[in-house]
MIROFI-269529 format. One record per residue (C-alpha): residue number from 1; residue in three letters; chain; x, y, z. Coordinates in steps of 0.25 Angstrom, whole numbers, plus 5000, padded with zeros to 4 digits. Layout:
BEGIN
     n   res   chain   east   north     up
   NUM   ALA       A      X       Y      Z
...
END
This chain:
BEGIN
     n   res   chain   east   north     up
     1   MET       A   5000    5000   5000
     2   ARG       A   5011    5010   5003
     3   ALA       A   5017    5007   4989
     4   ALA       A   5004    5009   4983
     5   ARG       A   5002    5023   4991
     6   ALA       A   5017    5027   4987
     7   LEU       A   5013    5024   4972
     8   LEU       A   5001    5034   4973
     9   GLY       A   5008    5044   4982
    10   ILE       A   4998    5043   4993
    11   ASP       A   4997    5042   5008
    12   GLN       A   4990    5032   5017
    13   LYS       A   4979    5042   5019
    14   THR       A   4976    5043   5005
    15   LEU       A   4976    5029   5002
    16   ALA       A   4965    5027   5014
    17   ALA       A   4957    5038   5007
    18   MET       A   4958    5031   4993
    19   ALA       A   4955    5018   4999
    20   GLY       A   4943    5022   5008
    21   VAL       A   4951    5016   5021
    22   SER       A   4956    5023   5033
    23   LEU       A   4971    5028   5034
    24   PRO       A   4973    5018   5046
    25   THR       A   4969    5006   5036
    26   ILE       A   4979    5010   5026
    27   GLN       A   4990    5011   5037
    28   ARG       A   4987    4997   5042
    29   MET       A   4987    4992   5029
    30   GLU       A   5000    4998   5026
    31   ALA       A   5006    4993   5039
    32   SER       A   5002    4979   5036
    33   GLY       A   5015    4970   5034
    34   GLY       A   5016    4963   5020
    35   ARG       A   5001    4961   5016
    36   VAL       A   4992    4973   5018
    37   ARG       A   4982    4970   5029
    38   GLY       A   4968    4976   5030
    39   VAL       A   4953    4974   5029
    40   VAL       A   4951    4968   5015
    41   GLU       A   4941    4980   5012
    42   SER       A   4951    4990   5015
    43   LEU       A   4962    4983   5007
    44   THR       A   4953    4982   4996
    45   LYS       A   4950    4998   4997
    46   VAL       A   4965    5001   4996
    47   VAL       A   4968    4992   4985
    48   GLU       A   4957    4998   4977
    49   ALA       A   4961    5012   4980
    50   LEU       A   4975    5009   4976
    51   ASP       A   4970    5003   4963
    52   ARG       A   4961    5015   4960
    53   ALA       A   4974    5024   4962
    54   GLY       A   4981    5016   4952
    55   VAL       A   4989    5006   4961
    56   ALA       A   4991    4992   4956
    57   LEU       A   4994    4982   4967
    58   ILE       A   5002    4971   4963
    59   GLY       A   4999    4957   4971
    60   GLU       A   5010    4948   4975
    61   HIS       A   5008    4938   4963
    62   ALA       A   5002    4948   4953
    63   ARG       A   5010    4950   4941
    64   SER       A   5020    4961   4942
    65   ASP       A   5031    4963   4933
    66   ASP       A   5040    4968   4944
    67   GLY       A   5037    4957   4954
    68   GLY       A   5029    4956   4967
    69   ARG       A   5018    4963   4974
    70   GLY       A   5017    4979   4974
    71   VAL       A   5010    4991   4968
    72   ARG       A   5011    4999   4956
    73   LEU       A   5003    5010   4949
    74   LYS       A   4994    5005   4939
    75   GLU       A   4998    5016   4929
    76   PRO       A   5008    5027   4931
    77   GLY       A   5002    5039   4937
    78   PRO       A   5005    5054   4936
    79   PRO       A   5018    5058   4943
    80   ARG       A   5017    5060   4958
    81   ARG       A   5021    5073   4963
    82   PRO       A   5029    5073   4975
    83   GLY       A   5022    5076   4987
END
């Protein structure tokens, strides 16, 4: 989730608003070691929000030319301004 937020240039509060979940929910999810833990409905909301924002989540066994799981932008977006 941190990597996805970094690609989008957003903070935890913004992701929480995009997904319709609380900031503590995002904080707990990101504090999970390894696999993200949380209520399935909340996880689904976050994944859908990231998808709408243009982030592709790459599963552990999904096809990826560069190897294992991770995140990437679906399409190159406009350059981000330093903030």
